[in-house]
NUDRENPA-179878 format. One record per residue (C-alpha): residue number from 1; residue in one letter; x, y, z. Coordinates in pm, 1 decimal, padded with zeros to 6 digits, always signed. Layout:
nr->NUM&rest->A&x->X&y->Y&z->Z
...
END
This chain:
nr->1&rest->M&x->+00000.0&y->+00000.0&z->+00000.0
nr->2&rest->T&x->+00125.5&y->+00348.3&z->-00084.6
nr->3&rest->L&x->+00175.8&y->+00624.0&z->+00169.4
nr->4&rest->E&x->-00109.7&y->+00821.5&z->+00012.9
nr->5&rest->K&x->-00347.8&y->+00527.9&z->+00055.6
nr->6&rest->S&x->-00229.0&y->+00478.7&z->+00414.0
nr->7&rest->V&x->-00301.8&y->+00843.6&z->+00490.4
nr->8&rest->T&x->-00648.0&y->+00819.6&z->+00334.6
nr->9&rest->R&x->-00730.2&y->+00511.7&z->+00541.3
nr->10&rest->L&x->-00610.0&y->+00688.8&z->+00853.9
nr->11&rest->L&x->-00824.1&y->+00995.3&z->+00783.2
nr->12&rest->V&x->-01137.3&y->+00803.3&z->+00682.8
nr->13&rest->E&x->-01136.6&y->+00487.0&z->+00894.9
nr->14&rest->C&x->-00961.6&y->+00610.5&z->+01208.6
nr->15&rest->L&x->-01078.5&y->+00972.0&z->+01223.2
nr->16&rest->G&x->-01393.0&y->+00973.8&z->+01012.1
nr->17&rest->L&x->-01300.0&y->+01298.6&z->+00835.1
nr->18&rest->S&x->-01578.6&y->+01404.3&z->+00600.5
nr->19&rest->K&x->-01661.9&y->+01684.8&z->+00359.4
nr->20&rest->G&x->-01728.6&y->+02018.0&z->+00527.1
nr->21&rest->E&x->-01533.5&y->+01940.1&z->+00843.2
nr->22&rest->S&x->-01226.9&y->+02139.1&z->+00944.3
nr->23&rest->C&x->-00893.3&y->+01960.7&z->+00979.5
nr->24&rest->L&x->-00567.2&y->+02082.2&z->+01133.0
nr->25&rest->V&x->-00232.8&y->+01914.4&z->+01058.9
nr->26&rest->V&x->+00050.9&y->+02011.4&z->+01294.4
nr->27&rest->C&x->+00411.0&y->+01911.9&z->+01225.1
nr->28&rest->D&x->+00759.2&y->+02033.4&z->+01309.2
nr->29&rest->L&x->+01033.1&y->+02117.7&z->+01059.8
nr->30&rest->S&x->+01175.4&y->+01765.1&z->+01063.5
nr->31&rest->R&x->+00841.2&y->+01624.0&z->+00941.5
nr->32&rest->K&x->+00722.3&y->+01895.4&z->+00705.3
nr->33&rest->D&x->+00721.6&y->+01659.8&z->+00402.9
nr->34&rest->L&x->+00510.9&y->+01404.4&z->+00588.7
nr->35&rest->G&x->+00291.7&y->+01687.1&z->+00714.6
nr->36&rest->R&x->+00238.1&y->+01804.5&z->+00356.8
nr->37&rest->T&x->+00142.1&y->+01450.5&z->+00250.0
nr->38&rest->V&x->-00117.9&y->+01429.5&z->+00527.3
nr->39&rest->Y&x->-00240.8&y->+01780.7&z->+00441.8
nr->40&rest->D&x->-00283.2&y->+01682.9&z->+00074.9
nr->41&rest->G&x->-00472.9&y->+01369.7&z->+00180.1
nr->42&rest->A&x->-00709.0&y->+01573.9&z->+00394.8
nr->43&rest->R&x->-00762.9&y->+01821.0&z->+00110.1
nr->44&rest->R&x->-00900.4&y->+01535.8&z->-00100.5
nr->45&rest->L&x->-01172.4&y->+01487.0&z->+00162.2
nr->46&rest->T&x->-01253.6&y->+01843.2&z->+00272.8
nr->47&rest->T&x->-01151.9&y->+02194.3&z->+00174.4
nr->48&rest->A&x->-01120.1&y->+02332.8&z->+00529.3
nr->49&rest->V&x->-00765.5&y->+02210.2&z->+00598.4
nr->50&rest->R&x->-00478.6&y->+02396.3&z->+00763.3
nr->51&rest->L&x->-00111.5&y->+02294.3&z->+00789.3
nr->52&rest->T&x->+00081.5&y->+02446.5&z->+01080.1
nr->53&rest->I&x->+00456.9&y->+02398.2&z->+01108.1
nr->54&rest->V&x->+00585.5&y->+02463.7&z->+01459.9
nr->55&rest->D&x->+00934.0&y->+02539.4&z->+01588.5
nr->56&rest->Q&x->+01134.8&y->+02257.1&z->+01738.5
nr->57&rest->P&x->+01105.1&y->+02245.3&z->+02120.0
nr->58&rest->T&x->+01398.2&y->+02331.9&z->+02343.1
nr->59&rest->P&x->+01576.9&y->+02050.9&z->+02533.9
nr->60&rest->T&x->+01341.3&y->+02113.9&z->+02827.1
nr->61&rest->G&x->+01022.2&y->+02109.9&z->+02623.4
nr->62&rest->W&x->+00782.1&y->+02316.9&z->+02418.8
nr->63&rest->Q&x->+00791.2&y->+02694.8&z->+02445.9
nr->64&rest->D&x->+00488.2&y->+02841.9&z->+02624.1
nr->65&rest->H&x->+00409.3&y->+03075.0&z->+02333.8
nr->66&rest->T&x->+00406.8&y->+02779.2&z->+02092.4
nr->67&rest->L&x->+00157.4&y->+02590.2&z->+02309.0
nr->68&rest->L&x->-00062.7&y->+02897.5&z->+02350.9
nr->69&rest->E&x->-00076.4&y->+02959.0&z->+01976.3
nr->70&rest->L&x->-00147.7&y->+02592.3&z->+01910.6
nr->71&rest->E&x->-00425.8&y->+02589.4&z->+02165.5
nr->72&rest->K&x->-00594.8&y->+02883.0&z->+01991.6
nr->73&rest->E&x->-00588.3&y->+02688.8&z->+01664.5
nr->74&rest->M&x->-00671.4&y->+02345.1&z->+01796.3
nr->75&rest->V&x->-00991.6&y->+02435.5&z->+01979.2
nr->76&rest->S&x->-01156.4&y->+02543.8&z->+01653.2
nr->77&rest->H&x->-01109.1&y->+02226.8&z->+01443.9
nr->78&rest->D&x->-01307.3&y->+01903.5&z->+01410.8
nr->79&rest->V&x->-01010.6&y->+01677.4&z->+01333.7
nr->80&rest->I&x->-00648.1&y->+01726.7&z->+01443.8
nr->81&rest->L&x->-00333.2&y->+01534.5&z->+01355.2
nr->82&rest->L&x->-00012.7&y->+01599.0&z->+01551.9
nr->83&rest->L&x->+00304.5&y->+01484.8&z->+01370.6
nr->84&rest->T&x->+00590.1&y->+01608.7&z->+01585.9
nr->85&rest->G&x->+00915.1&y->+01471.6&z->+01721.4
nr->86&rest->R&x->+00832.2&y->+01552.8&z->+02082.8
nr->87&rest->S&x->+00488.2&y->+01458.8&z->+02206.6
nr->88&rest->L&x->+00204.2&y->+01707.6&z->+02243.8
nr->89&rest->S&x->-00021.9&y->+01441.9&z->+02398.9
nr->90&rest->H&x->+00016.5&y->+01556.5&z->+02757.7
nr->91&rest->T&x->-00036.5&y->+01929.8&z->+02708.4
nr->92&rest->N&x->-00327.0&y->+02154.3&z->+02797.4
nr->93&rest->A&x->-00357.7&y->+02239.6&z->+02426.4
nr->94&rest->R&x->-00443.9&y->+01876.0&z->+02351.0
nr->95&rest->R&x->-00674.8&y->+01841.3&z->+02650.3
nr->96&rest->R&x->-00873.4&y->+02154.1&z->+02570.9
nr->97&rest->A&x->-00912.5&y->+02066.2&z->+02203.8
nr->98&rest->V&x->-01050.2&y->+01723.0&z->+02296.1
nr->99&rest->A&x->-01275.4&y->+01877.7&z->+02560.1
nr->100&rest->K&x->-01419.3&y->+02095.5&z->+02281.3
nr->101&rest->G&x->-01503.7&y->+01778.5&z->+02087.3
nr->102&rest->A&x->-01209.7&y->+01744.4&z->+01850.0
nr->103&rest->R&x->-01113.8&y->+01399.5&z->+01718.9
nr->104&rest->L&x->-00737.9&y->+01388.4&z->+01752.7
nr->105&rest->V&x->-00440.1&y->+01165.5&z->+01686.3
nr->106&rest->S&x->-00097.4&y->+01228.1&z->+01833.2
nr->107&rest->M&x->+00197.1&y->+01066.3&z->+01652.6
nr->108&rest->P&x->+00522.7&y->+01175.7&z->+01820.6
nr->109&rest->G&x->+00823.2&y->+01042.1&z->+01629.9
nr->110&rest->V&x->+00614.3&y->+00902.2&z->+01345.0
nr->111&rest->T&x->+00786.9&y->+00803.4&z->+01020.2
nr->112&rest->E&x->+00662.5&y->+00696.8&z->+00678.0
nr->113&rest->D&x->+00768.4&y->+00338.8&z->+00752.9
nr->114&rest->I&x->+00561.8&y->+00330.7&z->+01070.6
nr->115&rest->L&x->+00255.6&y->+00462.7&z->+00887.7
nr->116&rest->L&x->+00298.5&y->+00204.2&z->+00614.0
nr->117&rest->R&x->+00351.1&y->-00083.6&z->+00855.8
nr->118&rest->A&x->+00176.5&y->-00043.9&z->+01188.0
nr->119&rest->T&x->-00147.7&y->+00131.7&z->+01092.5
nr->120&rest->H&x->-00263.6&y->-00158.3&z->+00871.0
nr->121&rest->I&x->-00418.1&y->-00367.0&z->+01144.0
nr->122&rest->N&x->-00740.6&y->-00545.4&z->+01215.0
nr->123&rest->Y&x->-00887.9&y->-00263.8&z->+01424.2
nr->124&rest->P&x->-01176.9&y->-00464.1&z->+01575.8
nr->125&rest->E&x->-00933.4&y->-00737.5&z->+01684.0
nr->126&rest->V&x->-00686.5&y->-00490.9&z->+01837.3
nr->127&rest->S&x->-00977.5&y->-00311.3&z->+02004.0
nr->128&rest->K&x->-01103.7&y->-00635.0&z->+02162.1
nr->129&rest->R&x->-00755.6&y->-00720.6&z->+02290.8
nr->130&rest->S&x->-00696.2&y->-00369.7&z->+02427.6
nr->131&rest->K&x->-01035.6&y->-00335.8&z->+02594.1
nr->132&rest->G&x->-00996.7&y->-00674.9&z->+02761.0
nr->133&rest->L&x->-00675.9&y->-00555.1&z->+02927.9
nr->134&rest->K&x->-00833.3&y->-00218.8&z->+03006.7
nr->135&rest->N&x->-01111.4&y->-00395.1&z->+03198.2
nr->136&rest->I&x->-00858.2&y->-00603.1&z->+03392.1
nr->137&rest->F&x->-00674.7&y->-00285.7&z->+03493.6
nr->138&rest->T&x->-00996.0&y->-00107.2&z->+03594.8
nr->139&rest->A&x->-01104.2&y->-00396.6&z->+03814.3
nr->140&rest->G&x->-00757.0&y->-00469.6&z->+03952.0
nr->141&rest->E&x->-00579.5&y->-00355.2&z->+04265.8
nr->142&rest->T&x->-00215.0&y->-00466.1&z->+04252.1
nr->143&rest->V&x->+00024.4&y->-00510.3&z->+03958.2
nr->144&rest->H&x->+00357.2&y->-00692.3&z->+03966.4
nr->145&rest->V&x->+00598.4&y->-00674.2&z->+03672.1
nr->146&rest->C&x->+00923.8&y->-00865.0&z->+03637.6
nr->147&rest->T&x->+01163.2&y->-00956.5&z->+03356.3
nr->148&rest->E&x->+01471.7&y->-01172.2&z->+03315.6
nr->149&rest->A&x->+01663.2&y->-00846.1&z->+03258.8
nr->150&rest->G&x->+01598.1&y->-00755.7&z->+03622.9
nr->151&rest->T&x->+01276.5&y->-00555.2&z->+03639.4
nr->152&rest->D&x->+01089.3&y->-00625.0&z->+03963.2
nr->153&rest->V&x->+00831.1&y->-00364.1&z->+04056.1
nr->154&rest->T&x->+00495.0&y->-00365.6&z->+04232.5
nr->155&rest->F&x->+00233.4&y->-00090.1&z->+04245.8
nr->156&rest->S&x->-00130.7&y->-00027.1&z->+04327.3
nr->157&rest->I&x->-00396.1&y->+00055.9&z->+04066.5
nr->158&rest->R&x->-00686.5&y->+00039.9&z->+04309.7
nr->159&rest->G&x->-00961.4&y->+00277.2&z->+04197.2
nr->160&rest->M&x->-00774.6&y->+00378.8&z->+03880.5
nr->161&rest->E&x->-00944.6&y->+00353.6&z->+03542.7
nr->162&rest->G&x->-00781.0&y->+00151.1&z->+03267.4
nr->163&rest->H&x->-00749.5&y->+00300.7&z->+02919.2
nr->164&rest->S&x->-00728.0&y->+00145.5&z->+02573.9
nr->165&rest->E&x->-00617.2&y->+00277.0&z->+02236.5
nr->166&rest->D&x->-00786.8&y->+00100.3&z->+01948.1
nr->167&rest->G&x->-00718.9&y->+00352.3&z->+01669.6
nr->168&rest->L&x->-01084.8&y->+00438.8&z->+01615.6
nr->169&rest->Y&x->-01114.5&y->+00806.3&z->+01705.3
nr->170&rest->N&x->-01421.8&y->+00883.6&z->+01495.8
nr->171&rest->R&x->-01646.8&y->+01028.9&z->+01767.2
nr->172&rest->P&x->-01628.3&y->+01377.0&z->+01921.8
nr->173&rest->G&x->-01376.4&y->+01397.5&z->+02203.6
nr->174&rest->R&x->-01196.2&y->+01076.0&z->+02109.9
nr->175&rest->W&x->-00818.2&y->+01083.6&z->+02085.5
nr->176&rest->G&x->-00509.0&y->+00866.5&z->+02101.5
nr->177&rest->N&x->-00198.6&y->+00751.4&z->+01918.3
nr->178&rest->L&x->-00153.7&y->+00610.7&z->+01573.4
nr->179&rest->P&x->-00027.1&y->+00350.8&z->+01535.7
nr->180&rest->A&x->-00271.0&y->+00226.9&z->+01795.4
nr->181&rest->G&x->-00268.7&y->-00078.3&z->+02014.2
nr->182&rest->E&x->-00218.4&y->-00054.7&z->+02388.3
nr->183&rest->A&x->-00391.1&y->-00077.8&z->+02723.3
nr->184&rest->C&x->-00261.6&y->+00136.0&z->+03005.6
nr->185&rest->V&x->-00330.6&y->+00257.5&z->+03356.2
nr->186&rest->G&x->-00204.0&y->+00521.3&z->+03596.2
nr->187&rest->P&x->-00040.8&y->+00373.6&z->+03907.6
nr->188&rest->C&x->-00169.6&y->+00515.2&z->+04235.2
nr->189&rest->E&x->+00072.2&y->+00790.1&z->+04333.0
nr->190&rest->G&x->+00324.0&y->+00695.1&z->+04598.3
nr->191&rest->T&x->+00270.3&y->+00318.4&z->+04573.2
nr->192&rest->A&x->+00530.9&y->+00189.4&z->+04326.3
nr->193&rest->E&x->+00830.2&y->+00009.8&z->+04475.2
nr->194&rest->G&x->+01113.1&y->-00174.9&z->+04303.9
nr->195&rest->V&x->+01341.7&y->-00160.6&z->+04002.3
nr->196&rest->I&x->+01256.6&y->-00102.8&z->+03636.7
nr->197&rest->I&x->+01505.0&y->-00211.1&z->+03368.5
nr->198&rest->V&x->+01424.6&y->-00028.2&z->+03044.2
nr->199&rest->D&x->+01598.6&y->-00258.2&z->+02797.7
nr->200&rest->W&x->+01483.4&y->-00133.5&z->+02457.8
nr->201&rest->S&x->+01390.5&y->+00231.8&z->+02397.3
nr->202&rest->M&x->+01312.7&y->+00554.1&z->+02582.2
nr->203&rest->S&x->+01141.5&y->+00876.1&z->+02477.8
nr->204&rest->G&x->+01401.3&y->+01121.6&z->+02350.5
nr->205&rest->L&x->+01678.3&y->+00860.1&z->+02356.6
nr->206&rest->G&x->+01561.1&y->+00613.6&z->+02093.7
nr->207&rest->C&x->+01702.4&y->+00262.2&z->+02102.7
nr->208&rest->L&x->+01920.1&y->+00242.6&z->+02413.4
nr->209&rest->R&x->+02292.8&y->+00170.5&z->+02400.6
nr->210&rest->E&x->+02253.0&y->-00022.3&z->+02726.6
nr->211&rest->P&x->+01959.8&y->-00070.0&z->+02965.0
nr->212&rest->L&x->+01850.0&y->+00208.3&z->+03196.7
nr->213&rest->V&x->+01809.6&y->+00103.0&z->+03558.8
nr->214&rest->I&x->+01541.5&y->+00304.8&z->+03739.1
nr->215&rest->T&x->+01495.1&y->+00253.7&z->+04112.1
nr->216&rest->V&x->+01145.0&y->+00348.7&z->+04229.1
nr->217&rest->D&x->+01059.4&y->+00430.9&z->+04590.9
nr->218&rest->H&x->+00717.8&y->+00554.0&z->+04704.8
nr->219&rest->G&x->+00620.6&y->+00615.8&z->+04342.9
nr->220&rest->L&x->+00924.5&y->+00825.7&z->+04249.8
nr->221&rest->A&x->+01233.0&y->+00744.5&z->+04044.3
nr->222&rest->V&x->+01499.7&y->+00801.0&z->+04308.9
nr->223&rest->K&x->+01795.0&y->+00664.9&z->+04112.6
nr->224&rest->I&x->+01869.3&y->+00630.1&z->+03740.2
nr->225&rest->S&x->+02179.5&y->+00454.0&z->+03610.0
nr->226&rest->G&x->+02313.4&y->+00345.3&z->+03271.2
nr->227&rest->K&x->+02511.7&y->+00507.2&z->+02988.5
nr->228&rest->Q&x->+02230.6&y->+00747.7&z->+02898.0
nr->229&rest->A&x->+02105.6&y->+00808.3&z->+03252.4
nr->230&rest->D&x->+02247.6&y->+01161.9&z->+03261.4
nr->231&rest->I&x->+02042.4&y->+01256.3&z->+02954.6
nr->232&rest->L&x->+01720.1&y->+01123.9&z->+03103.9
nr->233&rest->F&x->+01794.0&y->+01289.3&z->+03439.3
nr->234&rest->G&x->+01873.8&y->+01614.9&z->+03259.5
nr->235&rest->R&x->+01534.5&y->+01618.7&z->+03088.6
nr->236&rest->L&x->+01342.7&y->+01560.6&z->+03411.4
nr->237&rest->N&x->+01550.6&y->+01765.5&z->+03652.4
nr->238&rest->P&x->+01454.6&y->+02117.1&z->+03528.7
nr->239&rest->F&x->+01106.1&y->+02055.4&z->+03663.2
nr->240&rest->C&x->+00992.0&y->+01986.2&z->+04016.9
nr->241&rest->L&x->+01050.3&y->+01655.7&z->+04197.1
nr->242&rest->A&x->+00706.9&y->+01542.6&z->+04076.8
nr->243&rest->A&x->+00851.5&y->+01504.0&z->+03724.2
nr->244&rest->F&x->+01013.0&y->+01182.6&z->+03852.0
nr->245&rest->T&x->+00668.6&y->+01034.0&z->+03927.2
nr->246&rest->F&x->+00595.1&y->+00682.8&z->+03800.6
nr->247&rest->A&x->+00308.2&y->+00803.1&z->+03580.4
nr->248&rest->E&x->+00189.7&y->+00519.1&z->+03355.6
nr->249&rest->F&x->+00207.0&y->+00147.0&z->+03294.9
nr->250&rest->G&x->+00097.5&y->-00005.8&z->+02966.3
nr->251&rest->L&x->+00098.8&y->-00317.3&z->+02748.8
nr->252&rest->G&x->+00124.0&y->-00333.4&z->+02368.7
nr->253&rest->T&x->-00153.2&y->-00502.2&z->+02168.3
nr->254&rest->N&x->-00061.2&y->-00432.4&z->+01802.8
nr->255&rest->D&x->+00049.3&y->-00749.8&z->+01620.9
nr->256&rest->Q&x->+00176.9&y->-00555.1&z->+01318.4
nr->257&rest->A&x->+00400.1&y->-00311.7&z->+01507.7
nr->258&rest->E&x->+00773.7&y->-00384.5&z->+01521.8
nr->259&rest->L&x->+01053.9&y->-00284.3&z->+01757.3
nr->260&rest->S&x->+01193.3&y->+00010.5&z->+01561.9
nr->261&rest->G&x->+01361.1&y->+00215.1&z->+01833.9
nr->262&rest->I&x->+01082.0&y->+00473.0&z->+01814.1
nr->263&rest->V&x->+00873.5&y->+00462.9&z->+02131.5
nr->264&rest->L&x->+00551.3&y->+00554.4&z->+01947.3
nr->265&rest->E&x->+00568.2&y->+00214.4&z->+01775.5
nr->266&rest->D&x->+00770.7&y->+00014.3&z->+02030.1
nr->267&rest->E&x->+00514.0&y->+00059.7&z->+02308.2
nr->268&rest->K&x->+00241.1&y->-00079.4&z->+02078.9
nr->269&rest->V&x->+00426.2&y->-00402.0&z->+01992.1
nr->270&rest->L&x->+00220.3&y->-00698.0&z->+02108.6
nr->271&rest->G&x->+00347.9&y->-00820.9&z->+02444.5
nr->272&rest->T&x->+00583.9&y->-00535.5&z->+02529.5
nr->273&rest->A&x->+00542.2&y->-00332.4&z->+02846.5
nr->274&rest->H&x->+00611.9&y->+00034.5&z->+02900.9
nr->275&rest->F&x->+00645.9&y->+00267.1&z->+03195.3
nr->276&rest->A&x->+00643.3&y->+00646.4&z->+03198.1
nr->277&rest->L&x->+00778.7&y->+00920.3&z->+03420.2
nr->278&rest->G&x->+00626.4&y->+01266.9&z->+03450.0
nr->279&rest->N&x->+00277.8&y->+01397.7&z->+03375.1
nr->280&rest->N&x->-00004.9&y->+01166.3&z->+03481.7
nr->281&rest->I&x->-00307.0&y->+01395.3&z->+03444.4
nr->282&rest->S&x->-00438.0&y->+01190.8&z->+03151.0
nr->283&rest->F&x->-00433.5&y->+00880.1&z->+03372.9
nr->284&rest->G&x->-00626.4&y->+01020.8&z->+03667.0
nr->285&rest->G&x->-00328.7&y->+01157.1&z->+03861.5
nr->286&rest->S&x->-00237.1&y->+01501.9&z->+03994.3
nr->287&rest->V&x->+00109.8&y->+01560.8&z->+03846.9
nr->288&rest->D&x->+00082.5&y->+01837.7&z->+03586.4
nr->289&rest->V&x->+00439.7&y->+01884.5&z->+03463.1
nr->290&rest->P&x->+00518.9&y->+01953.5&z->+03094.1
nr->291&rest->I&x->+00694.6&y->+01622.7&z->+03036.6
nr->292&rest->H&x->+00596.9&y->+01255.3&z->+02998.1
nr->293&rest->L&x->+00867.9&y->+01006.2&z->+02899.9
nr->294&rest->D&x->+00801.1&y->+00640.8&z->+02815.8
nr->295&rest->G&x->+01043.5&y->+00350.7&z->+02839.3
nr->296&rest->V&x->+00986.0&y->+00013.5&z->+02669.1
nr->297&rest->L&x->+01063.3&y->-00331.0&z->+02815.1
nr->298&rest->R&x->+01074.7&y->-00661.7&z->+02631.2
nr->299&rest->Y&x->+00945.1&y->-01002.9&z->+02741.6
nr->300&rest->P&x->+00768.2&y->-00895.2&z->+03063.4
nr->301&rest->N&x->+00587.7&y->-01114.3&z->+03311.4
nr->302&rest->V&x->+00283.1&y->-00931.2&z->+03445.1
nr->303&rest->T&x->+00031.7&y->-01028.9&z->+03710.1
nr->304&rest->V&x->-00275.0&y->-00837.1&z->+03828.3
nr->305&rest->D&x->-00391.8&y->-00937.4&z->+04174.9
nr->306&rest->G&x->-00173.1&y->-01245.2&z->+04143.1
nr->307&rest->K&x->-00330.0&y->-01362.9&z->+03816.7
nr->308&rest->P&x->-00092.3&y->-01392.6&z->+03517.5
nr->309&rest->V&x->-00172.9&y->-01152.3&z->+03232.7
nr->310&rest->V&x->+00151.9&y->-01169.8&z->+03034.6
nr->311&rest->K&x->+00421.6&y->-01436.9&z->+03042.8
nr->312&rest->K&x->+00757.6&y->-01360.6&z->+02880.7
nr->313&rest->G&x->+00590.9&y->-01121.5&z->+02640.4
nr->314&rest->S&x->+00297.0&y->-01343.5&z->+02547.1
nr->315&rest->L&x->-00053.5&y->-01222.9&z->+02634.5
nr->316&rest->L&x->-00251.4&y->-01479.4&z->+02831.3
nr->317&rest->V&x->-00589.1&y->-01305.2&z->+02812.4
END
């Protein structure tokens, strides 16, 4: 399938873009060609299309004026596509646009290869898989994750709502990633204890040169070690201590996604697990910092309330 056909399927099947609706495509300079391709695809479906190219963020995140200008644009469109290197998912601009009823996809780090490969999935099947895990998370109380690489962490999810991303964002106020395919939950703040070994990729770092070792105590990353630990610490440290919060746990459910070194796709790979540090507002938490960084683990063993959910990267439910 060509890139143009992939874009059309994304716009029609995933977002339900139709004639007369307004569509906003946001990209940064590094993805302006891909942004133009998506813009052209939207123009074939509706005339009310705008392409906005934003400045690259600084090492510590997006500039406030950039987010304010984006928010002004985003709240007035029916359909929004975010194709940027650094995620805009956990910003007030995204939240307010969705609250206004926008259908939105966020694709931080997306490439042409990812669009061609990981968006061609059986959406009903991925949805069923993701929602099944979402329901387990919503009903569960305690999660334990371990891997042969050394991860061993336990945390509470009591009272937290599970979430699923099935790629079908065709109703007002629906949003998520493309490629789709995950179920996730926000850990109860202050409950996570143990060690997380991120052995594949990390937001902003790509495919890791060696694993990152993150020690978690009372829900905070209190120690980070590994060759690229200083970079990760440097991205979190400019913000308050809350930026080190264990913010999200998720499982991949997309059987067409591949481990590419780009977290957007890696965290969707069937049977992988991912953790995040930083903002947890989208997951029912209280930490509103302008950063949310995901790390991907391979071959996890996961139990919820003592019942096996994943064994060495294979889903059991």
